[in-house]
C-alpha positions in Angstrom: 16.6 6.5 -5.4 19.9 5.9 -7.1 22.6 8.5 -6.6 25.9 8.8 -7.8 28.9 9.2 -5.3 30.6 11.5 -7.4 27.8 13.7 -7.4 27.1 13.5 -3.7 30.5 14.2 -2.7 30.4 17.6 -4.7 28.0 18.7 -1.9 29.4 17.3 0.8 32.9 15.0 1.4 33.1 12.9 4.3 36.9 11.5 5.2 34.8 7.8 4.7 35.1 5.0 2.3 32.2 4.2 -0.1 31.4 1.3 2.2 31.8 3.3 5.3 29.5 6.0 4.1 26.8 3.2 2.7 26.9 1.9 6.5 26.6 5.3 8.0 23.6 6.0 5.7 22.0 3.0 6.6 22.4 3.4 10.2 20.9 6.9 10.1 17.6 5.4 8.5 18.5 6.1 4.6 19.0 2.3 4.1 21.5 1.3 1.1 19.9 -1.6 -0.6 23.0 -1.6 -3.3 26.2 -0.1 -3.5 27.6 -0.9 -7.2 30.1 0.7 -9.7 28.9 2.6 -12.3 30.8 0.5 -15.1 32.4 -2.8 -15.0 36.0 -3.4 -14.7 37.9 -2.6 -17.9 41.2 -1.2 -19.4 42.3 -0.3 -22.4 39.3 1.7 -24.3 40.0 5.2 -25.5 37.6 7.8 -27.2 38.0 7.1 -30.8 36.5 8.7 -34.0 35.4 6.9 -37.1 36.9 8.6 -40.2 35.8 6.4 -42.8 33.3 3.3 -43.3 33.0 1.2 -45.8 30.7 -2.1 -46.7 32.5 -5.3 -46.0 33.0 -7.0 -49.3 31.6 -10.4 -48.0 29.0 -9.7 -45.4 26.2 -7.7 -45.7 25.7 -6.7 -42.0 29.2 -5.8 -41.3 31.3 -2.6 -42.3 35.1 -1.8 -42.3 35.7 1.2 -40.4 38.7 3.3 -40.2 39.2 4.5 -36.8 41.4 7.2 -35.5 42.5 6.5 -32.0 44.6 9.6 -31.4 47.9 8.2 -31.8 47.4 6.2 -35.0 44.5 5.1 -37.5 43.4 1.3 -37.1 40.8 -0.7 -38.8 38.0 -2.2 -37.2 35.4 -4.7 -38.4 32.1 -3.8 -37.1 28.4 -4.7 -37.3 26.7 -2.0 -35.4 23.9 -0.1 -37.5 25.0 3.0 -36.2 28.5 3.0 -37.4 29.0 6.3 -39.6 31.8 8.5 -40.4 32.4 11.4 -37.8 30.8 9.4 -35.1 32.8 9.4 -31.7 32.9 6.0 -29.8 34.7 3.9 -27.6 37.6 1.6 -28.9 38.6 -1.2 -27.2 42.1 -1.8 -28.5 44.3 -5.0 -28.7 45.3 -5.8 -25.9 42.3 -4.5 -23.8 40.6 -6.1 -21.0 36.5 -5.7 -21.0 34.4 -6.8 -18.3 34.4 -10.6 -17.7 38.2 -10.9 -18.4 37.6 -10.7 -22.0 40.9 -9.6 -23.7 40.7 -8.2 -27.2 42.9 -9.7 -29.8 43.7 -8.9 -33.5 41.4 -10.8 -35.5 40.1 -11.7 -39.1 36.3 -11.5 -39.8 35.4 -13.0 -42.9 38.9 -12.2 -44.2 39.2 -8.8 -43.3 41.8 -7.8 -40.6 40.2 -6.0 -37.4 42.4 -4.5 -34.9 40.2 -3.9 -31.9 36.5 -3.4 -31.2 34.3 -0.3 -31.1 31.8 -0.9 -28.3 28.4 -0.7 -27.1 27.2 0.5 -23.8 26.3 -3.0 -22.8 29.6 -4.3 -23.6 31.0 -2.1 -20.9 28.4 -2.6 -18.3 27.3 0.8 -18.8 23.8 0.3 -19.4 21.7 -2.6 -21.1 21.7 -0.8 -24.4 23.2 -3.2 -27.1 21.5 -2.2 -30.5 24.3 0.0 -31.3 27.6 1.8 -30.5 27.8 4.1 -27.7 27.8 7.7 -29.0 30.1 10.0 -27.3 29.7 13.8 -27.5 31.2 15.4 -30.6 33.7 17.3 -28.4 34.9 14.2 -26.7 38.9 14.3 -27.0 40.0 11.6 -29.4 42.6 9.3 -27.7 41.3 10.0 -24.3 41.1 6.7 -21.7 37.3 6.2 -21.7 37.4 6.0 -17.9 38.9 9.2 -17.0 36.7 11.2 -19.6 33.4 9.8 -18.6 34.5 9.6 -14.7 33.7 6.0 -14.3 35.6 5.1 -11.1 32.3 5.8 -9.4 29.8 4.1 -7.2 26.0 4.1 -7.3 24.0 4.4 -3.9 20.5 2.8 -4.1 18.5 4.2 -1.3 15.3 2.1 -0.2 13.9 5.1 1.5 10.9 5.1 3.6 7.8 7.0 2.7 8.5 9.7 5.0 11.8 10.7 3.8 10.7 12.1 0.7 13.2 15.0 1.5 16.1 12.8 0.5 14.6 12.0 -3.0 17.1 15.0 -4.0 21.1 15.0 -3.7 20.4 18.0 -1.2 18.5 15.9 1.1 20.8 12.9 1.4 23.9 15.4 1.5 22.1 17.5 4.2 21.8 14.3 6.4 25.5 13.4 5.6 26.7 16.9 6.6 24.8 16.7 10.0 26.3 13.1 10.6 29.8 14.1 10.2 29.5 17.9 11.3 30.9 19.2 8.3 29.6 22.1 6.0 27.4 21.6 3.2 28.3 23.0 -0.4 25.3 23.7 -2.1 25.6 25.2 -5.8 25.2 28.9 -6.4 21.6 29.7 -7.7 21.0 33.2 -8.4 17.9 35.1 -9.8 18.0 35.3 -13.3 17.2 38.7 -14.6 14.3 38.7 -17.2 15.1 39.5 -20.8 11.5 39.8 -22.0 8.2 41.1 -20.6 6.2 38.2 -21.9 4.1 36.3 -19.5 1.2 33.7 -19.4 -1.6 34.6 -17.2 -2.1 31.7 -14.4 -5.0 30.8 -12.7 -5.5 28.5 -9.9 -9.4 27.0 -9.7 -8.1 24.4 -7.1 -6.2 26.1 -4.5 -6.5 23.3 -2.0 -4.5 21.0 -4.6 -2.2 23.5 -5.8 -1.3 26.2 -3.1 1.6 27.3 -5.2 2.3 27.6 -8.9 5.3 29.2 -10.5 5.5 29.5 -14.6 8.0 31.4 -16.7 8.3 31.9 -20.4 11.7 31.3 -21.8 12.0 32.5 -25.9 14.0 31.5 -28.7 15.6 28.2 -27.1 17.9 25.4 -28.9 16.4 22.4 -28.0 18.6 20.3 -30.2 21.6 21.6 -28.3 23.7 18.9 -27.0 23.2 18.3 -23.2 26.6 18.6 -21.3 28.2 15.4 -20.6 28.2 15.8 -16.7 24.1 15.7 -16.7 23.9 12.8 -19.2 25.9 10.9 -17.0 24.5 11.8 -13.9 21.0 10.9 -15.3 22.3 7.4 -16.7 23.7 6.7 -13.4 20.4 7.6 -11.7 18.5 5.3 -14.1 17.1 7.9 -16.5 18.2 8.4 -20.2 18.9 11.6 -22.0 15.8 12.7 -24.2 16.5 16.4 -25.0 18.4 19.5 -23.3 14.9 20.6 -21.8 13.9 17.4 -20.5 17.3 16.5 -19.4 17.8 19.9 -17.4 14.1 19.1 -15.8 14.8 15.8 -14.9 18.6 16.9 -13.6 16.8 19.9 -11.1 14.4 17.0 -10.0 17.2 14.5 -8.9 19.3 17.6 -7.4 16.9 19.4 -5.3 13.6 17.0 -5.6 11.5 19.3 -7.1 9.9 18.2 -10.2 9.3 20.4 -13.0 7.5 20.5 -16.6 8.2 22.3 -19.6 5.4 23.0 -22.3 5.7 24.2 -26.0 4.6 27.8 -25.7 3.1 27.7 -29.1 1.0 25.0 -28.2 -0.6 26.9 -25.6 -4.3 28.8 -25.8 -4.9 31.9 -23.6 -3.4 31.0 -20.2 -2.5 28.4 -17.6 -5.7 26.9 -15.8 -4.9 24.8 -12.6 -8.5 23.0 -12.1 -10.2 19.8 -11.7 -11.2 17.6 -14.7 -14.7 17.7 -15.9 -16.7 14.6 -17.2 -15.8 13.1 -20.2 -12.5 14.8 -21.1 -9.6 12.8 -22.5 -5.9 13.5 -22.3 -3.0 11.6 -24.4 0.1 11.3 -22.4 3.7 12.1 -23.4 4.1 8.0 -23.5 1.4 7.8 -26.1 -1.3 6.5 -24.0 -4.6 7.8 -24.0 -6.5 8.4 -20.6 -10.3 9.3 -19.7 -10.1 11.6 -17.0 -12.1 10.7 -14.1 -14.2 13.9 -12.5 -12.0 15.6 -9.7 -8.5 14.8 -11.4 -6.3 17.8 -11.1 -5.0 18.8 -14.4 -2.9 21.8 -16.0 -5.0 23.1 -18.5 -4.7 26.1 -21.0 -8.6 27.9 -21.9 -9.1 25.2 -24.4 -8.2 21.6 -23.2 -6.2 19.8 -20.5 -2.6 19.8 -21.1 -1.3 17.6 -18.3 -2.0 15.3 -15.2 -0.8 17.5 -12.8 2.0 16.1 -10.6 2.1 12.7 -12.9 3.1 13.4 -16.5 2.7 15.9 -19.2 0.6 15.5 -22.4 1.7 14.9 -26.0 0.3 17.9 -27.9 1.8 20.5 -25.5 5.0 18.6 -25.1 8.7 20.0 -26.2 9.8 18.5 -29.5 12.8 19.3 -31.8 10.7 22.3 -33.5 10.0 24.3 -30.1 11.3 27.5 -29.9 10.0 28.7 -27.1 8.8 27.2 -23.8 6.8 27.7 -20.6 8.2 26.3 -17.9 6.3 25.1 -14.7 7.5 24.7 -10.9 4.5 24.1 -8.6 3.6 22.6 -5.2 0.7 19.7 -5.0 -0.7 18.6 -2.0 0.3 15.2 -0.9 -3.1 14.4 0.1 -4.7 15.3 -3.1 -2.4 13.2 -5.2 -2.2 10.3 -3.1 -3.3 7.1 -5.2 -4.1 9.2 -8.4 -1.1 7.8 -10.4 -2.2 4.4 -9.5 -5.7 5.0 -10.8 -4.4 5.5 -14.1 -2.0 2.9 -13.7 0.9 5.1 -13.8 3.9 5.7 -11.7 6.3 8.4 -12.5 9.6 10.1 -10.7 7.3 13.3 -10.4 4.1 11.4 -9.1 6.6 9.4 -6.5 7.8 12.5 -4.9 4.5 14.8 -5.0 2.3 11.9 -3.2 5.1 11.6 -0.4 5.6 15.5 -0.4 7.8 18.0 -1.8 9.2 21.2 -0.1 6.7 23.8 -0.5 9.0 26.6 -0.4 11.3 25.0 -3.0 9.5 26.3 -6.1 11.8 29.4 -6.5 14.8 27.8 -6.1 14.3 25.0 -8.9 12.8 27.6 -11.1 16.0 29.8 -11.1 18.5 26.7 -11.1 16.7 25.3 -14.2 16.4 28.4 -15.8 20.3 29.0 -15.3 21.0 25.8 -16.6 18.8 25.9 -19.8 20.2 29.5 -20.5 23.7 27.9 -20.3 23.0 25.2 -22.4 20.1 26.0 -24.9 20.2 29.7 -24.9 17.4 32.0 -24.9 15.3 35.0 -23.5 13.9 34.6 -19.9 10.6 36.2 -19.0 9.7 37.2 -15.4 8.7 34.6 -12.8 4.7 34.6 -12.5 3.7 33.6 -9.1 0.0 32.4 -7.9 0.2 31.3 -3.9 -3.2 30.6 -1.9 -3.5 30.4 1.7 -3.7 26.4 1.6 0.1 26.5 1.8 1.2 24.1 4.7 2.6 26.1 7.9 5.7 25.0 9.6 4.7 23.4 13.1 5.9 24.5 16.3 7.0 21.6 18.4 8.2 21.5 22.1 11.1 19.4 23.3 12.1 18.4 26.6 15.5 17.2 27.9 13.6 14.9 30.4 11.6 13.1 27.6 14.9 12.9 25.9 16.5 11.1 28.6 13.5 8.9 29.4 13.0 7.6 25.5 16.5 7.3 24.9 17.6 6.3 28.4 20.7 9.0 28.1 20.7 12.7 28.7 22.2 14.9 26.0 23.9 17.7 26.1 22.0 21.0 25.3 24.5 22.0 22.9 24.3 18.7 21.0 20.8 18.9 20.8 20.8 22.3 19.1 23.7 21.5 16.8 21.7 18.3 15.5 18.3 20.4 15.3 19.9 23.4 13.3 22.0 21.3 11.0 18.7 19.2 10.2 17.0 22.6 9.4 14.8 22.9 12.5 14.3 26.6 13.4 15.1 27.2 17.3 12.6 29.7 18.3 13.5 29.8 22.2 15.0 27.5 24.6 15.6 26.9 28.5 17.8 24.7 30.3 15.1 21.9 30.2 13.2 22.2 26.6 13.3 23.7 23.4 10.7 24.9 21.1 11.5 24.8 17.5 9.7 24.7 14.0 10.6 21.6 11.4 12.0 22.8 8.0 9.2 23.1 5.2 11.2 19.8 3.8 10.0 17.6 6.9 6.4 16.6 6.4 7.0 14.0 9.0 7.6 15.9 12.0 4.3 16.1 13.9 5.3 15.5 17.6 7.8 15.4 20.1 9.1 11.8 19.8 9.6 12.7 16.1 12.2 15.2 17.0 13.9 12.6 19.8 14.0 9.8 16.9 16.0 12.6 14.8 18.4 13.0 17.7 18.7 9.2 17.9 19.8 8.5 14.8 22.2 11.5 14.3 23.9 10.5 17.6 24.1 6.8 16.3 21.7 3.9 17.4 24.4 2.1 17.9 25.9 4.2 20.3 22.8 4.5 22.8 23.2 3.1 26.4 22.1 -0.4 27.1 20.0 -0.1 30.1 16.9 -1.9 31.3 13.5 -0.6 31.1 11.6 0.4 34.2 8.3 0.8 34.2 4.9 0.6 36.6 3.0 -2.4 35.7 -0.4 -2.1 36.6 -2.6 -5.0 36.6 -6.0 -4.2 34.4 -9.2 -5.4 36.0 -10.7 -8.7 34.8 -14.7 -7.9 34.2 -16.5 -10.5 34.9 -19.5 -9.6 33.0 -17.8 -9.8 29.7 -15.7 -12.5 28.0 -12.1 -11.5 26.2 -11.5 -11.9 22.6 -8.5 -14.1 23.9 -11.0 -16.5 25.7 -13.5 -16.9 23.3 -10.7 -18.0 20.3 -9.0 -20.3 22.9 -12.5 -21.8 23.5 -13.1 -22.5 19.8 -9.7 -23.8 19.5 -10.3 -26.4 22.0 -13.5 -27.3 20.2 -11.6 -28.2 17.2 -11.8 -24.7 15.2 -9.0 -22.9 13.4 -8.6 -19.4 13.3 -8.7 -17.9 9.9 -7.7 -14.3 8.8 -9.1 -13.3 5.3 -9.0 -10.0 3.3 -11.5 -7.3 4.3 -11.5 -6.5 0.5 -13.6 -8.8 -1.6 -14.6 -9.1 -5.3 -18.1 -8.1 -6.3 -19.1 -11.3 -7.3 -18.2 -12.5 -4.0 -20.8 -9.8 -2.2 -23.3 -10.5 -4.5 -23.6 -14.1 -3.6 -24.5 -13.3 0.3 -25.6 -9.9 0.4 -26.9 -8.5 -3.0 -29.1 -6.2 -1.2 -26.6 -4.3 0.6 -24.7 -1.4 -1.2 -20.8 -2.1 -0.5 -18.2 0.2 0.6 -16.3 1.0 -2.7 -12.5 0.9 -2.4 -11.3 4.3 -4.3 -7.9 2.7 -5.2 -8.0 -1.1 -5.3 -5.0 -3.5 -5.5 -7.2 -5.6 -7.9 -10.4 -5.7 -9.3 -10.9 -8.7 -7.3 -10.1 -6.7 -4.2 -12.7 -3.5 -4.8 -15.3 -3.8 -2.1 -15.3 -4.0 1.6 -16.9 -6.9 3.1 -20.3 -6.6 4.6 -20.3 -10.0 5.8 -17.4 -12.4 7.1 -19.2 -15.1 5.3 -17.6 -14.7 1.6 -14.1 -14.7 3.2 -14.7 -17.7 4.8 -16.5 -19.5 2.1 -13.5 -19.1 0.0 -10.9 -20.4 2.6 -13.2 -23.4 2.9 -13.1 -23.7 -0.8 -9.4 -23.0 -1.3 -8.7 -25.8 1.2 -11.2 -28.3 -0.2 -9.3 -28.3 -3.4 -6.3 -29.2 -1.7 -8.0 -32.5 -0.6 -8.7 -31.2 3.0 -12.1 -32.8 3.5 -12.7 -31.6 7.3 -12.9 -28.2 8.0 -13.9 -26.1 11.1 -12.8 -22.7 10.8 -13.8 -19.2 12.5 -12.6 -15.5 12.1 -13.0 -11.9 14.1 -13.1 -9.1 12.2 -15.1 -6.0 11.1 -17.7 -5.6 8.5 -18.0 -2.5 6.8 -21.4 -0.7 6.4 -22.2 2.1 3.8 -23.0 5.7 5.0 -21.3 9.2 5.5 -19.2 8.4 6.8 -19.2 4.5 6.6 -19.3 2.3 9.9 -17.5 -0.8 11.3 -19.2 -3.5 13.2 -17.2 -6.3 14.9 -18.4 -9.9 13.9 -17.9 -13.6 14.5 -17.8 -15.8 11.7 -17.8 -19.8 11.7 -18.0 -22.3 9.0 -18.0 -26.2 9.2 -17.7 -29.0 6.5 -16.9 -32.4 6.4 -17.3 -35.6 8.7 -18.8 -34.9 12.5 -15.9 -36.6 14.0 -12.3 -37.4 13.1 -12.1 -40.8 11.3 -12.1 -43.7 14.1 -13.1 -47.2 14.8 -15.8 -46.3 17.3 -17.4 -43.1 15.6 -19.6 -43.5 12.4 -19.0 -41.0 9.7 -22.0 -38.5 9.5 -21.3 -35.5 8.1 -21.9 -32.1 9.8 -25.4 -30.2 9.7 -27.3 -27.4 10.8 -27.7 -28.7 14.1 -24.1 -29.4 14.7 -23.3 -25.6 14.3 -26.6 -24.6 16.2 -25.0 -26.8 18.7 -22.0 -24.7 18.3 -23.7 -21.2 18.6 -25.4 -22.6 22.2 -21.8 -23.4 23.4 -20.3 -19.8 22.5 -23.6 -18.0 23.7 -23.7 -19.9 26.9 -24.1 -17.6 30.2 -25.1 -14.8 28.3 -27.8 -13.8 30.7 -30.7 -14.0 28.4 -33.0 -16.2 26.3 -31.2 -17.6 23.3 -33.5 -18.3 20.4 -33.3 -19.7 16.6 -36.1 -18.3 14.4 -36.6 -19.6 10.6 -35.5 -17.2 8.1 -34.2 -16.2 4.5 -30.8 -15.2 4.0 -28.9 -15.0 0.6 -26.6 -17.3 0.2 -27.8 -19.8 2.5 -30.4 -22.4 2.1 -34.0 -21.4 2.6 -35.2 -24.4 4.6 -32.1 -24.8 6.7 -31.4 -21.2 8.1 -32.2 -19.4 11.3 -32.1 -16.1 12.8 -30.4 -16.0 16.1 -31.6 -13.9 19.1 -30.8 -13.3 22.4 -33.8 -12.0 24.5 -35.6 -11.3 21.2 -33.1 -9.3 19.6 -31.4 -10.7 16.2 -27.6 -10.9 16.6 -26.8 -13.3 14.0 -27.6 -15.9 11.4 -26.6 -19.7 11.0 -27.7 -21.8 8.3 -26.5 -24.6 5.1 -25.0 -22.9 2.2 -27.3 -22.5 -0.5 -27.1 -25.1 -3.5 -26.3 -22.7 -6.1 -23.4 -20.7 -4.2 -22.2 -24.0 -3.1 -21.6 -25.3 -6.6 -20.3 -21.6 -7.7 -17.6 -22.0 -5.0 -17.1 -25.8 -5.5 -18.6 -26.7 -1.7 -20.0 -29.4 -0.8 -23.6 -29.1 -0.1 -23.3 -29.6 3.7 -21.4 -26.7 4.6 -22.7 -24.8 7.3 -21.9 -21.0 7.9 -22.9 -18.8 10.8 -22.2 -15.0 11.8 -22.6 -13.3 15.2 -22.3 -9.8 16.7 -19.0 -10.0 18.5 -20.2 -7.5 21.0 -23.3 -9.9 22.0 -21.1 -12.9 21.8 -18.3 -11.3 24.3 -21.0 -9.8 26.6 -22.0 -11.9 29.6 -23.2 -11.9 33.4 -21.6 -12.1 36.7 -21.9 -15.5 37.9 -24.2 -15.8 40.9 -24.7 -18.5 43.4 -27.9 -20.5 43.9 -28.5 -23.2 46.8 -28.7 -26.4 45.4 -32.6 -27.7 46.1 -32.6 -30.6 48.7 -35.9 -31.9 47.6 -36.4 -34.5 44.8 -37.3 -33.9 41.4 -40.4 -35.3 39.5 -40.1 -35.9 35.7 -43.0 -36.5 33.3 -42.8 -37.1 29.7 -45.4 -36.1 27.0 -45.7 -36.8 23.4 -48.0 -34.3 21.4 -49.0 -34.5 17.6 -48.8 -31.1 15.8 -48.7 -29.7 12.2 -45.4 -30.2 10.8 -45.3 -26.3 10.4 -45.0 -25.7 14.2 -41.5 -24.9 15.3 -40.5 -26.7 18.5 -39.2 -23.6 19.9 -42.9 -22.2 19.6 -43.8 -25.3 21.6 -41.2 -25.0 24.4 -41.6 -21.3 24.8 -45.7 -22.3 25.3 -44.6 -24.8 27.8 -42.3 -22.6 29.9 -44.9 -19.7 30.1 -47.7 -22.4 31.5 -45.5 -24.7 33.7 -44.3 -21.6 36.1 -41.5 -21.5 38.0 -41.7 -25.0 39.2 -40.3 -26.3 36.0 -36.4 -27.0 36.5 -35.6 -28.5 33.0 -37.1 -28.9 29.7 -35.9 -31.2 27.2 -37.2 -32.1 23.5 -36.0 -35.7 23.1 -37.5 -37.0 20.0 -39.4 -35.9 16.8 -41.4 -38.7 14.9 -43.0 -38.9 11.6 -44.7 -41.8 10.0 -46.7 -44.7 10.9 -49.3 -43.8 13.0 -49.0 -40.1 12.7 -50.7 -38.0 9.9 -48.6 -37.0 6.6 -49.1 -33.6 7.4 -48.2 -34.0 11.2 -45.3 -35.1 13.4 -45.0 -36.3 17.1 -42.7 -33.9 19.3 -41.7 -35.6 22.6 -40.9 -33.2 25.5 -39.3 -34.3 28.7 -40.5 -31.9 31.8 -38.7 -32.2 35.5 -40.3 -30.2 38.2 -38.8 -29.0 41.5 -39.6 -26.9 44.2 -36.7 -25.2 46.3 -38.6 -25.4 49.9 -41.0 -28.7 49.6 -41.5 -31.9 47.8 -43.8 -31.6 44.9 -46.8 -34.3 45.1 -48.0 -36.2 42.1 -51.4 -34.3 42.3 -49.6 -30.8 42.1 -47.2 -31.9 39.1 -50.5 -33.6 37.2 -52.3 -30.5 37.6 -49.3 -28.4 35.9 -49.0 -30.8 32.9 -52.6 -30.9 32.5 -52.6 -27.3 32.1 -49.4 -27.5 29.5 -51.2 -29.6 27.7 -54.4 -27.6 27.5 -52.5 -24.8 26.4 -50.6 -26.7 23.7 -53.9 -27.9 22.3 -55.7 -24.3 22.2 -52.7 -22.7 20.6 -51.4 -25.0 18.6 -53.9 -27.7 18.1 -52.0 -30.3 19.6 -53.3 -33.8 20.5 -51.5 -36.3 23.3 -50.0 -39.1 21.4 -51.3 -42.2 22.7 
């Protein structure tokens, strides 16, 4: 928001310099990003009139102009294409000083004397336009100093407003805050009700009352659109970054900057039947004022007549119903659109307008009548015309003023100081709050219609703090009762989990929750993703249903930068489609490169599936259940090197080597290993319990059995545990052999069985009997044979 200081001081004029006022606004939460003069430093420039213009005898692009300066007539050689007789323009006389310390001297251009220079706007740093001379109004007084005539001894404040302060997207909102900060009166312009001069009206129907709770319209006949916009309006628009278009558009823009209420004018002759505020239908097309054609998505709010859509509500009008130089009668619109209904709609169409910027943040829902009367008043003064009555349609969906209770004790607790009751009431009433009742210890008040952000008591306290002055609040030590929360031994905190992974050589990654559809298709093609309605880009249009795409992309990014050994992890949510969609916390891990950091004592073997399996066993240790790995097929992972991770038989995740096709698409090494686990299962645990250490010796027996290669080791060890019983203290698979002496479709699996009893020593006969039972069970269930 850019505001002219001169305009602002017409509303409220504190005894402060420009710099002091900028600092005051910044400290009050309305940050001034830039304070700049509206024009460069120049002298000796006057209003002049071109009274004659002839072609230069020796240059096709130059003209010799005779210019009236008010006191004399001078000859100027000019190359501007718009130099014409009767035009009033700025003239830098001989001796004038232009921005950049450029002095104007008498000169000869192609042999013709030139006594000064006619100026473009860019040469005076009034704007960036340099295509032609700056054209001044026809009634500009010849000979007047240009700085005085245009009021160029002015500054502009560029405010970086936070989204909650939409009320300051108009001069009135900023002026209201300045008045309260300096305890002075606010001089609002007089707005009176304009009497109707015609009975002509246009019927209005609201078919989407939740999106448009209030709509006002007025017909104004016999307007002169070609009338010149007053200088003070065009200058204020220019200083706010808007260019003048025609009298009608200039007035609607002026009222928007002044009051914060966007308005729109339609060419009445282009409207058929009446106005209908409705949602767009499938396949409707609208050509906007900027000439672009958009295909309306179903559900977009539009202003339409009985035949076609006329405008994208709250964003931009349509070209076919816009005001032109041929317009004789207009239909003036002033409406309130619900912020939540318009949020993100402009971005959906690749647009951002002054109107959408305001409506998305919230416009005062009681401002529409005032804006309508103010704009009508200005239009009649400039373009003439005969206004009709105001037609208003209101629904019960209008916002309601929220009642809030403010406690004196809460003020003192939050601000560290007690604030006098009179000061509290003075600040609140100055900001527009209505105090319904008060006691010595509290106030019950209602927020003004322009403050959508007032929802709780602390919001009121913040208003008191910023008006009182943040830098005037006392410095005091915060006192609070700190209680140590219990440490649940049956679970692990995320902090401890992260520290453990970092200690094992992993680095934490944080990836986007949004991913590209192509990434999603690589790892979860069978899952319907949660779509983002207003994505930042097409590459970030879906919510992730797995952490693996983000981790794989992070690996690929690092590999391309010659980082060949990586171990990363991430904790975050995955998103599952539904009504509403649900979130599930997950832990993702990824590894690639050498097993150990390069050194002279270790080999350079690369990580594989079993390295990641070992890391998962470490992460899931002491969970109080039976950890298992079952062969499975998972999109994005290698079919023969992927396992489902189970805990007590329940699937909690997956681990596997990346699929060769996916690895090629992402430019990742073939040995990349990925894993994903449910975070709740990882963090769950059991309370540690003490077991007596047995005083009796252990007995170990090793067996090697030959089984079919398709038999999984987990099935073998599970069968051994089931038969060996409680005396089996430990079971280790310490060798798998294939080759000479073993069939081509078989393998030899060596198991180490350790037996121990807690109350006595097991003799050899007992151990041999258990081992025999184990061998018989393996033979019966897996057709296993003892390897000799």
